[in-house]
C-alpha positions in Angstrom: 128.3 -147.7 201.1 128.2 -144.3 203.3 131.7 -144.8 204.8 131.0 -142.4 207.9 127.6 -144.0 208.5 129.1 -147.1 208.7 131.8 -146.2 210.9 129.4 -144.8 213.1 127.3 -147.8 213.3 130.3 -149.6 214.7 130.7 -147.3 217.2 127.4 -147.7 218.3 127.3 -151.3 218.5 131.0 -151.5 220.0 131.6 -151.5 223.7 131.8 -148.0 225.1 134.3 -146.8 227.6 133.4 -146.3 231.3 133.0 -142.8 231.0 130.9 -142.8 227.7 128.1 -145.0 229.4 127.1 -142.8 232.2 127.3 -139.9 229.6 125.6 -141.2 226.6 122.3 -142.1 229.4 122.4 -138.9 230.7 122.0 -137.5 227.3 119.3 -139.5 226.6 117.4 -138.6 229.6 117.7 -134.9 229.1 116.7 -135.0 225.4 114.1 -137.1 226.4 112.2 -135.2 229.3 113.3 -131.9 227.6 110.9 -133.2 224.8 108.4 -134.4 226.6 108.2 -131.4 229.0 108.0 -129.1 225.6 105.2 -131.4 224.4 103.3 -131.3 227.7 103.8 -127.5 228.2 102.5 -126.6 224.5 99.5 -129.1 225.1 98.9 -127.6 228.1 98.6 -124.0 227.4 96.8 -124.5 223.9 94.2 -126.6 226.2 94.0 -124.0 228.7 93.7 -121.0 226.5 91.2 -122.8 224.2 89.0 -124.1 226.9 89.2 -120.6 228.8 88.2 -118.6 225.6 85.3 -121.0 224.5 83.7 -120.4 227.7 84.0 -116.9 227.7 83.2 -116.6 223.9 80.3 -119.1 224.3 78.7 -116.4 226.9 79.7 -113.2 225.6 80.0 -113.9 221.7 82.7 -112.6 219.5 81.5 -109.6 218.7 78.9 -107.0 219.8 77.0 -104.0 218.4 75.9 -101.5 220.8 74.4 -98.2 220.4 77.3 -95.4 220.6 77.1 -94.0 223.7 79.2 -91.8 226.1 77.5 -93.3 229.3 79.4 -96.2 230.6 76.4 -97.9 232.3 75.7 -101.7 232.3 72.4 -100.6 230.3 72.7 -98.2 227.7 70.3 -96.9 225.2 68.9 -99.5 222.7 69.8 -100.7 219.0 67.0 -100.7 216.8 66.9 -103.9 214.9 66.2 -103.4 211.2 65.9 -105.5 208.3 68.4 -103.8 206.3 71.2 -104.2 209.1 70.4 -107.8 209.7 70.7 -108.7 206.0 73.8 -106.2 205.9 75.2 -108.9 209.0 74.3 -112.0 207.6 75.6 -111.2 203.7 78.9 -111.2 205.6 80.7 -114.8 204.7 82.5 -114.3 208.2 79.3 -114.5 210.3 77.8 -117.7 211.5 75.2 -116.7 213.8 73.4 -113.5 215.1 71.6 -113.1 217.9 69.8 -110.2 219.9 70.4 -109.6 223.8 70.1 -107.0 226.7 71.2 -107.0 230.3 70.1 -104.9 233.2 71.2 -104.8 236.9 68.4 -105.9 239.4 68.5 -107.5 242.7 67.3 -111.1 244.0 65.5 -110.6 247.6 64.6 -113.4 249.3 63.2 -113.7 253.3 66.8 -113.3 254.8 69.2 -112.7 252.0 69.7 -110.0 249.2 71.9 -110.3 246.1 72.9 -108.1 243.5 72.7 -109.7 239.8 72.6 -109.1 236.5 69.4 -110.1 234.5 70.8 -111.2 230.8 67.7 -111.5 228.4 67.8 -113.7 225.5 66.0 -114.4 222.1 64.7 -117.7 221.1 68.0 -118.1 218.8 69.9 -117.1 221.4 73.3 -120.0 221.2 73.1 -121.9 224.4 75.6 -124.4 223.9 77.4 -123.4 226.9 74.7 -122.5 229.1 72.9 -126.3 228.6 76.6 -128.1 228.4 77.3 -126.5 231.9 73.7 -127.2 233.7 74.1 -129.0 236.7 70.4 -129.2 237.6 67.3 -128.5 235.4 66.4 -127.8 231.9 67.4 -124.5 230.2 64.5 -122.2 229.8 61.8 -122.8 227.0 62.2 -119.3 224.9 60.0 -118.7 222.3 59.3 -116.0 219.2 55.6 -115.3 220.4 55.0 -116.1 224.1 56.9 -114.3 227.2 58.3 -117.2 229.4 58.8 -116.3 233.2 61.6 -119.0 233.7 65.0 -118.2 234.3 68.8 -120.2 234.9 70.7 -119.2 237.7 74.1 -120.4 238.7 74.9 -122.5 241.5 76.7 -119.8 243.1 73.7 -117.3 243.4 71.6 -120.6 244.4 74.0 -122.0 247.2 74.0 -118.1 248.8 69.9 -117.7 248.6 69.0 -121.1 249.3 67.1 -121.7 245.9 66.7 -124.6 243.6 65.0 -125.9 240.4 61.3 -125.0 240.9 61.9 -122.4 243.2 59.8 -119.1 242.7 62.1 -115.6 243.0 61.3 -112.2 242.8 63.7 -109.4 241.0 63.4 -105.7 241.6 65.0 -103.0 239.0 65.2 -99.1 239.4 66.1 -97.0 236.6 68.0 -93.7 236.9 65.8 -90.9 237.7 62.9 -93.2 239.2 62.1 -93.4 242.9 60.0 -96.4 242.6 61.6 -100.1 242.1 59.7 -102.4 239.6 59.6 -105.9 240.5 59.1 -109.2 238.4 58.4 -112.7 239.5 60.3 -115.4 238.1 60.7 -119.5 238.1 64.1 -121.3 238.3 64.2 -124.0 235.3 67.7 -124.6 235.9 71.0 -123.9 237.5 74.1 -123.8 235.6 78.1 -123.7 236.8 80.6 -122.2 234.1 83.6 -122.1 236.6 83.9 -118.8 235.5 83.7 -116.2 238.6 82.8 -113.4 236.3 79.5 -115.0 235.2 78.5 -117.2 238.1 78.3 -114.6 240.5 76.1 -112.2 238.5 74.2 -113.8 235.8 70.7 -114.9 235.8 69.3 -115.8 232.2 65.7 -115.1 231.2 63.6 -113.8 228.1 64.6 -110.8 226.3 61.3 -109.3 226.0 61.3 -108.9 230.0 63.6 -106.5 229.4 62.2 -104.7 226.5 59.0 -104.3 229.0 61.3 -102.9 231.8 63.1 -100.7 229.6 60.0 -99.1 227.9 61.6 -100.6 224.4 59.7 -101.6 221.5 60.0 -105.1 219.8 62.6 -104.1 217.4 64.8 -102.4 220.2 67.8 -104.5 221.8 70.7 -104.1 224.3 72.9 -105.5 222.0 73.5 -107.6 218.7 75.6 -110.5 219.3 77.5 -111.8 216.4 79.2 -115.1 216.2 81.9 -116.0 213.5 83.2 -119.0 211.9 86.7 -118.5 212.8 87.7 -116.8 216.2 91.0 -115.5 214.3 89.1 -113.3 212.4 87.5 -111.2 215.4 89.8 -108.3 214.9 89.5 -108.3 211.0 86.0 -108.3 211.0 85.6 -106.0 213.9 87.3 -103.2 211.8 85.4 -104.3 208.5 81.8 -103.9 210.3 83.0 -100.6 211.8 83.7 -99.3 208.2 80.3 -100.3 207.2 77.6 -100.5 209.5 75.7 -97.0 210.8 78.0 -94.1 212.5 75.8 -94.4 215.9 76.4 -98.0 216.0 80.1 -99.3 217.9 81.8 -102.8 217.7 82.6 -104.4 220.9 85.1 -107.4 220.7 84.9 -109.8 223.2 88.5 -109.0 224.3 87.7 -105.5 224.6 85.0 -106.9 227.1 87.0 -109.0 229.2 90.6 -107.7 228.8 91.8 -109.0 232.2 91.3 -112.8 231.1 92.9 -112.7 227.6 95.5 -110.6 228.8 96.2 -113.4 231.1 96.0 -115.9 228.7 98.6 -114.0 226.4 101.1 -114.4 229.4 100.9 -118.1 229.2 102.5 -117.8 225.6 105.8 -116.3 227.3 105.7 -119.1 229.8 106.2 -121.7 227.1 108.8 -119.8 225.1 111.1 -119.5 228.3 110.2 -123.7 229.1 110.9 -124.3 225.6 114.1 -122.4 225.4 115.4 -123.7 228.8 114.6 -127.3 227.5 116.4 -126.9 224.6 119.4 -125.4 226.6 119.7 -128.1 228.8 119.6 -131.0 226.1 122.2 -128.9 223.8 124.5 -128.5 226.3 124.5 -131.7 227.6 124.8 -133.1 223.9 127.9 -130.9 223.2 129.7 -132.1 226.6 128.7 -135.8 225.4 130.3 -135.3 222.0 133.4 -134.0 223.0 133.8 -136.7 225.6 133.3 -139.2 222.6 135.9 -137.5 220.7 138.2 -137.5 223.5 137.8 -141.3 223.9 137.9 -141.6 220.7 141.5 -139.6 220.1 143.4 -142.8 219.1 140.8 -144.0 216.5 140.5 -140.4 214.9 144.1 -140.1 214.7 144.5 -143.5 213.0 141.7 -142.6 210.6 143.6 -139.4 209.8 146.9 -141.2 209.1 145.1 -143.4 206.8 143.5 -140.4 204.8 140.3 -139.2 206.1 139.6 -135.9 206.0 138.4 -134.0 208.8 135.3 -133.3 207.3 134.5 -137.2 206.9 135.9 -137.7 210.9 133.0 -135.1 211.9 130.6 -136.4 210.0 131.1 -139.9 212.0 130.6 -138.4 215.5 128.0 -136.2 213.8 126.2 -139.4 213.0 126.8 -140.6 216.1 125.3 -137.7 218.1 122.1 -138.1 215.5 121.6 -141.2 216.8 121.6 -140.2 220.4 119.3 -137.3 219.6 116.9 -139.6 217.9 116.9 -142.3 220.7 116.0 -139.8 222.8 113.4 -138.0 220.9 111.6 -141.5 220.4 111.4 -141.7 224.3 110.3 -138.2 224.7 107.6 -138.4 222.2 106.2 -141.8 223.9 106.4 -140.2 227.9 104.6 -137.0 226.2 102.2 -138.2 224.1 101.3 -140.8 227.2 100.6 -138.2 229.5 98.6 -136.1 226.4 96.4 -139.3 226.3 96.0 -140.5 229.8 94.8 -136.7 230.6 92.7 -136.1 227.7 90.9 -139.5 228.7 90.8 -139.5 232.5 91.7 -135.9 233.2 93.5 -137.1 236.6 95.3 -133.5 237.5 92.6 -131.5 238.5 92.5 -127.7 239.2 90.7 -125.1 241.6 87.9 -123.4 239.1 87.7 -120.6 241.4 91.5 -119.7 240.5 91.7 -121.3 236.6 88.1 -121.3 235.5 88.6 -125.1 234.8 88.5 -128.0 237.1 90.8 -130.2 235.7 93.9 -129.6 233.5 92.8 -129.3 229.8 95.5 -130.5 227.2 95.1 -129.8 223.3 97.8 -130.8 220.8 97.9 -130.0 217.4 99.8 -131.8 214.8 101.7 -129.4 213.2 102.8 -128.2 217.0 104.1 -131.5 217.6 106.3 -131.9 214.2 107.7 -128.5 214.8 108.5 -129.2 218.2 110.4 -132.8 217.1 111.8 -130.9 213.7 112.9 -128.1 215.5 114.8 -130.0 218.7 116.8 -132.1 216.2 117.6 -129.3 213.9 118.9 -127.1 216.7 120.6 -129.7 218.7 122.3 -131.0 215.7 123.7 -127.5 214.8 124.8 -126.8 218.2 126.8 -129.7 217.6 128.9 -128.6 214.4 131.0 -126.4 216.8 132.5 -128.6 219.1 132.8 -131.2 216.1 135.6 -128.9 215.0 137.8 -129.9 217.6 138.6 -133.0 215.4 141.0 -130.8 213.4 143.0 -129.9 216.1 144.0 -133.4 216.6 147.3 -134.4 215.2 147.5 -138.1 213.9 151.5 -138.3 215.0 150.4 -137.5 219.1 146.7 -139.1 218.6 148.2 -142.9 217.9 150.1 -142.2 221.1 147.2 -141.4 223.1 145.9 -143.6 225.8 
């Protein structure tokens, strides 16, 4: 029989003094709320970062190969697509998919409105999962390898500004540097999308890549960029360096982090917020537990004196109160897990808390929690709380049995 654990259970099952009851309850609540808030904070930040990152990467891809050019204009010189280059990319085990795109700035003009846009041309192999999942009406254009299509999709922001809808015809105008005349193209709107990201919805119209090749006087094997989708987003920087050292010297590698630095820098700041929240919650919980343990020891001073008079060592008496404190911590953590997981499941299923997509890129609070993070939060909270309690438990060594037995 474990002597210390037996005594600790007797303390737990016995009637606590008037001062101990509210203090222990406060400890329960402090640990429960602290752990619940930590679980909620981690789930929200992970979900938020993943949701926004998936949207940006779904539109811009993970990596882009563009012609190395000092000209910082939107429309640069074309990249020549060769079989040697494509075979080299597809032989890389980290690469999941390769697609071709191009961009060109233009203007949409209606009878009473004018809107600057960017026409993004895509090929038949373009990964359109983001755009298809965010269509609010109509369909994604049917883009084939052999036949050029005049169908495009526009964002609902552009559609509302220009009073356009699915099936409407629109004319885009383009002008190149050094030219005096504009070139126009007529398109038909096949669908309207809404990604919730202002950087995309305010500017981009998606159409057939061959229109841009003709507007730019490019050959069929010339594209604005080669977009690369990786199997693992954690390999973006490593793969970028690897490709830079192996592809032709006149081609540059641009990561999605380079293309949208403001978004990813903002997302990285969220990690600091989580660290602050975790630190504050653990600090509050440990301070409360230290106070609780000291009060329990003081109220049980006579018991401590009796145990020491009967021959119990200081380490054994300390273990009794650490067992008692562990029970309080575990009980609080159980309720904290229940509260945190309940919020996670309700928000994941019903999306009760909404957000403004203009400010946060999503219209609800996304949550995502990994088992490893959940276990680390629980194990870390328990270990830190228990380690902090070792110091105040040494107060027992100052209790003298002769004085303690007279303690009321």
